[in-house]
C-alpha positions as CSV (number, residue, x, y, z in Angstrom):
1,X,-0.1,0.0,-0.1
2,X,1.2,3.5,-0.7
3,X,0.2,6.9,0.9
4,X,0.8,9.6,-1.5
5,X,1.4,13.2,0.2
6,X,0.9,16.2,-1.8
7,X,3.2,18.8,0.2
8,X,2.1,21.9,-2.2
9,X,-1.5,21.1,-0.8
10,X,-0.2,21.3,2.6
11,X,1.7,24.3,2.4
12,X,-1.5,26.1,0.9
13,X,-3.8,24.7,3.8
14,X,-1.1,26.5,6.2
15,X,-1.0,29.9,4.4
16,X,-4.7,29.9,4.5
17,X,-4.9,29.0,8.1
18,X,-2.2,31.7,9.0
19,X,-4.2,34.1,6.9
20,X,-7.4,33.4,9.0
21,X,-5.9,33.3,12.5
22,X,-3.2,36.2,12.0
23,X,-1.2,34.6,15.0
24,X,2.0,32.3,15.3
25,X,1.3,28.8,13.6
26,X,2.3,25.6,15.6
27,X,2.2,22.4,13.0
28,X,1.0,19.4,14.9
29,X,2.9,16.5,13.6
30,X,2.3,14.1,16.5
31,X,1.1,10.5,15.6
32,X,3.4,10.4,12.6
33,X,1.8,13.5,11.3
34,X,-1.7,12.1,11.6
35,X,-0.5,9.2,9.2
36,X,1.2,11.7,6.7
37,X,4.6,10.8,7.9
38,X,6.7,13.0,10.6
39,X,9.1,13.6,7.5
40,X,6.5,16.4,6.2
41,X,7.9,18.7,9.2
42,X,11.1,19.5,7.2
43,X,9.1,20.5,4.1
44,X,6.8,23.0,5.8
45,X,9.3,24.5,8.0
46,X,9.7,27.9,6.4
47,X,5.7,28.3,7.2
48,X,5.8,27.2,10.8
49,X,6.9,28.8,13.9
50,X,7.1,25.7,15.8
51,X,6.0,22.0,16.0
52,X,4.1,19.7,18.4
53,X,4.4,16.3,19.0
54,X,3.2,13.7,21.8
55,X,6.2,11.9,22.7
56,X,9.9,12.3,23.6
57,X,10.7,9.6,20.7
58,X,9.0,11.8,18.1
59,X,10.5,14.9,19.5
60,X,14.1,13.4,19.5
61,X,13.5,11.9,15.9
62,X,12.2,15.3,14.7
63,X,15.2,17.3,16.2
64,X,17.3,15.6,13.6
65,X,15.7,17.2,10.6
66,X,14.4,20.6,11.7
67,X,15.5,23.8,13.5
68,X,12.5,25.2,14.8
69,X,11.4,24.7,18.6
70,X,9.6,21.4,19.2
71,X,6.8,21.5,21.7
72,X,5.9,18.3,23.4
73,X,2.7,17.2,25.1
74,X,2.6,16.7,28.9
75,X,2.9,13.4,30.6
76,X,6.1,11.5,31.2
77,X,9.0,13.9,31.6
78,X,11.5,11.2,32.5
79,X,13.2,10.9,29.0
80,X,14.0,14.6,29.2
81,X,15.9,14.1,32.3
82,X,18.4,11.7,30.5
83,X,18.7,13.3,27.5
84,X,19.0,17.2,26.6
85,X,18.0,18.9,23.3
86,X,18.0,22.5,23.0
87,X,14.9,22.6,20.3
88,X,12.9,20.4,22.6
89,X,10.3,22.2,24.8
90,X,8.9,20.0,27.4
91,X,5.5,20.7,28.9
92,X,5.2,20.5,32.6
93,X,1.9,20.4,34.9
94,X,3.4,20.8,38.4
95,X,6.5,22.4,40.2
96,X,8.2,19.1,40.6
97,X,8.1,18.3,37.0
98,X,9.4,21.7,36.1
99,X,12.5,21.3,38.8
100,X,13.2,18.0,37.0
101,X,13.5,19.5,33.5
102,X,15.2,22.7,34.7
103,X,17.9,20.7,36.4
104,X,18.3,18.7,33.2
105,X,19.3,21.8,31.4
106,X,15.9,22.9,29.7
107,X,15.6,26.5,29.9
108,X,12.4,26.5,27.6
109,X,9.3,24.8,28.7
110,X,5.6,25.0,28.5
111,X,3.1,24.8,31.1
112,X,-0.2,22.9,30.4
113,X,-3.4,24.3,32.2
114,X,-6.3,22.3,33.1
115,X,-9.4,24.2,32.1
116,X,-12.0,21.5,32.3
117,X,-11.0,18.6,30.2
118,X,-9.3,16.9,33.2
119,X,-6.6,15.0,31.0
120,X,-3.7,16.8,31.8
121,X,-2.9,20.1,33.3
122,X,-2.3,22.2,36.0
123,X,-4.9,23.5,38.5
124,X,-5.0,26.8,40.3
125,X,-2.8,25.4,43.3
126,X,-0.2,23.9,40.9
127,X,-0.1,27.0,38.8
128,X,0.8,29.0,42.0
129,X,3.6,26.5,42.7
130,X,4.9,27.0,39.1
131,X,4.7,30.5,39.4
132,X,6.6,30.9,42.7
133,X,9.4,28.4,41.3
134,X,9.8,30.7,38.2
135,X,10.1,33.9,40.2
136,X,12.6,32.0,42.8
137,X,14.6,30.8,39.8
138,X,14.3,33.8,37.4
139,X,12.7,32.0,34.5
140,X,9.5,32.2,32.7
141,X,7.7,29.3,30.5
142,X,8.2,29.5,26.6
143,X,4.5,29.0,26.4
144,X,1.3,28.5,28.3
145,X,-1.6,26.4,26.9
146,X,-4.8,24.4,27.4
147,X,-7.0,22.3,25.1
148,X,-10.9,22.5,24.1
149,X,-12.7,19.3,25.0
150,X,-15.9,20.6,22.8
151,X,-16.5,23.4,20.7
152,X,-19.5,24.3,22.9
153,X,-17.5,24.6,25.8
154,X,-15.1,27.4,24.1
155,X,-16.6,30.4,25.9
156,X,-16.2,28.6,29.3
157,X,-12.7,27.2,28.8
158,X,-11.6,30.6,27.5
159,X,-12.9,32.3,30.5
160,X,-11.2,29.8,32.7
161,X,-8.0,29.9,30.9
162,X,-8.0,33.9,31.5
163,X,-8.8,33.5,35.0
164,X,-5.9,31.0,35.6
165,X,-3.2,32.9,33.8
166,X,-3.6,36.3,35.0
167,X,0.1,36.3,36.6
168,X,2.5,38.1,34.0
169,X,4.6,35.0,34.1
170,X,1.9,33.0,32.6
171,X,0.9,35.3,29.7
172,X,3.7,34.4,27.5
173,X,2.7,32.9,24.2
174,X,-0.6,31.6,25.2
175,X,-2.4,29.3,23.0
176,X,-5.7,27.4,23.5
177,X,-7.3,26.4,20.0
178,X,-6.3,23.9,17.5
179,X,-8.0,23.7,14.3
180,X,-11.1,24.7,16.0
181,X,-9.9,28.5,15.7
182,X,-11.1,28.5,12.1
183,X,-14.6,28.2,13.4
184,X,-14.4,30.6,16.1
185,X,-15.7,33.9,15.1
186,X,-15.1,36.9,17.5
187,X,-12.7,35.1,19.9
188,X,-9.2,36.2,20.9
189,X,-7.0,33.6,19.3
190,X,-4.1,34.4,21.8
191,X,-0.7,34.3,20.8
192,X,-0.7,31.0,18.5
193,X,-2.5,28.4,16.9
194,X,-2.0,24.7,16.9
195,X,-3.3,23.2,13.8
196,X,-3.2,19.4,12.9
197,X,-6.2,18.0,11.1
198,X,-6.9,21.3,9.2
199,X,-3.4,21.4,8.0
200,X,-4.0,18.0,6.4
201,X,-7.1,19.3,4.6
202,X,-9.8,18.2,6.9
203,X,-11.8,21.4,7.0
204,X,-14.6,23.0,4.9
205,X,-13.3,23.8,1.5
206,X,-9.6,22.6,2.4
207,X,-7.8,20.2,0.1
208,X,-6.6,17.0,1.4
209,X,-3.0,16.3,1.4
210,X,-2.9,12.5,1.4
211,X,-4.5,9.7,-1.1
212,X,-4.2,6.1,0.1
213,X,-3.8,3.6,-3.0
214,X,-2.9,-0.3,-3.4
215,X,-1.9,-2.1,-6.5
216,X,-4.1,-4.6,-8.3
217,X,-2.0,-7.7,-8.0
218,X,-4.3,-10.1,-9.3
219,X,-7.6,-10.3,-11.7
220,X,-9.9,-13.3,-11.9
221,X,-13.4,-14.1,-13.5
222,X,-15.4,-15.7,-10.9
223,X,-18.7,-17.4,-11.6
224,X,-21.8,-16.8,-9.4
225,X,-22.1,-19.0,-6.3
226,X,-18.4,-19.1,-5.9
227,X,-16.6,-18.3,-2.6
228,X,-14.5,-15.1,-2.4
229,X,-11.9,-14.9,0.6
230,X,-12.2,-16.2,4.1
231,X,-15.7,-17.4,5.5
232,X,-18.8,-18.1,3.5
233,X,-19.3,-15.2,1.1
234,X,-20.4,-16.2,-2.4
235,X,-20.8,-14.4,-5.4
236,X,-24.5,-13.4,-6.4
237,X,-23.4,-12.9,-10.0
238,X,-20.5,-13.6,-12.3
239,X,-17.8,-11.0,-11.7
240,X,-14.3,-9.9,-12.6
241,X,-12.7,-9.9,-9.1
242,X,-9.4,-7.8,-8.6
243,X,-7.2,-8.7,-5.6
244,X,-5.7,-5.6,-4.2
245,X,-2.5,-5.6,-2.0
246,X,-4.2,-4.1,1.0
247,X,-5.4,-5.7,4.1
248,X,-6.4,-4.9,7.6
249,X,-2.5,-5.1,8.7
250,X,-2.3,-1.8,6.4
251,X,-5.2,0.0,8.1
252,X,-8.2,-1.4,6.1
253,X,-10.6,-2.8,8.7
254,X,-12.7,-5.7,9.0
255,X,-16.4,-4.5,8.9
256,X,-19.9,-5.5,8.1
257,X,-20.5,-2.3,6.3
258,X,-19.8,-1.9,2.5
259,X,-16.4,-0.7,1.7
260,X,-15.2,0.3,-1.8
261,X,-12.0,1.2,-3.6
262,X,-12.0,3.7,-6.6
263,X,-10.6,2.4,-9.9
264,X,-10.4,4.5,-12.9
265,X,-13.0,7.0,-11.2
266,X,-15.3,4.0,-10.6
267,X,-16.4,3.1,-7.0
268,X,-15.8,-0.5,-6.8
269,X,-17.1,-2.8,-3.8
270,X,-14.8,-4.9,-1.5
271,X,-16.0,-8.2,-1.8
272,X,-16.0,-10.4,1.3
273,X,-13.8,-9.7,4.3
274,X,-10.7,-8.1,3.9
275,X,-7.6,-10.4,4.6
276,X,-4.4,-9.6,6.5
277,X,-2.6,-8.4,3.4
278,X,-5.1,-8.4,0.8
279,X,-8.8,-7.6,-0.3
280,X,-10.8,-8.7,-3.0
281,X,-12.9,-5.8,-5.1
282,X,-15.5,-6.2,-7.9
283,X,-14.3,-4.3,-10.8
284,X,-16.8,-5.6,-13.3
285,X,-17.1,-3.4,-16.2
286,X,-14.1,-1.1,-15.4
287,X,-11.5,-2.4,-17.7
288,X,-8.5,-2.2,-15.3
289,X,-5.4,-4.1,-15.6
290,X,-2.6,-5.9,-13.3
291,X,-0.4,-3.4,-11.9
292,X,-2.6,-0.2,-11.8
293,X,-3.6,1.3,-8.6
294,X,-7.0,1.1,-6.7
295,X,-7.7,4.0,-4.4
296,X,-8.9,3.5,-0.7
297,X,-8.8,7.4,-0.3
298,X,-9.0,9.5,-3.4
299,X,-10.7,12.5,-1.9
300,X,-12.1,13.8,1.5
301,X,-15.4,12.1,1.3
302,X,-13.7,8.5,1.0
303,X,-12.0,9.2,4.5
304,X,-15.3,10.5,6.0
305,X,-17.1,7.3,4.9
306,X,-14.5,5.1,6.0
307,X,-14.9,6.6,9.5
308,X,-18.7,6.4,9.2
309,X,-18.4,2.6,8.4
310,X,-15.7,2.0,11.0
311,X,-17.9,3.9,13.8
312,X,-15.0,6.2,14.5
313,X,-13.7,9.7,13.6
314,X,-11.5,10.8,10.7
315,X,-8.4,11.1,12.9
316,X,-8.4,7.4,13.7
317,X,-8.7,6.5,10.1
318,X,-5.8,8.6,9.2
319,X,-3.4,7.2,11.9
320,X,-4.3,3.8,11.1
321,X,-2.1,4.0,8.0
322,X,1.5,3.4,9.3
323,X,3.9,0.8,9.5
324,X,4.6,-1.0,6.3
325,X,2.9,1.7,4.1
326,X,5.2,3.1,1.4
327,X,5.1,6.9,1.7
328,X,5.5,9.0,-1.4
329,X,6.0,12.9,-1.1
330,X,5.1,15.0,-4.3
């Protein structure tokens, strides 16, 4: 299977986001850039002010290929106490974590604030302790941020963010919004916007950056009543069946919903259950040939349809294409 990433589309999406938010831009490239490959970071660096990743492993990998700051989400700070990198900006949630990263050589750090999501982040008391530590050691955060748990909660969480960050030390490079910023009219978007899903094209009128395709490796004429794949599925009519090199090990899930690949512009149904490494597709009347590509994702609607079939969200579909998929950047 191949994921084909259009970098020109990604750069154009970033330009559109920046023209809307009018503040600094943080490119969210965690989880292998939402399945697009963390290597995209070096191609978009001139348009970014910084990056955001989830883990220390992602941060250290990215630091080899980019020069801009790399903000890491909170949680396990232990890796940063063992390895120092001047580009990396660890997130802390209390004074104890802050003390650990400072003693490990880090002078740039971010503070996560809990405004209601109750996942990670400092409450009011912990923020007071962080402020006291900063004043005692004559340091200040590189940034201070929180995260929305729902669009409908934006006014409430923004008010809480304001209340918790009144101390001047906590007002350096504040950021609260991710791609949701594009849908918030009249809101203070603070100093920076963190964008992931919109950067990859999943927002109204934006262009998706990644197509997902696999080669047709077999073509067989199969008669009505014959079995296709594992289980007891049988054909209801004579058909030309294409075997496509894409299975559930590649991110194509098993589901009782009707999936399809696009072949020569025609939506062709998956027949039977996907195997680990291959699936079978009805290409009757399409006129395709061995070696050409069948597209699992050719347009935004394909990803949205997959998410609906899987009973999940677009994010989960995109991050499922990893591991052995060949990435091609154009």
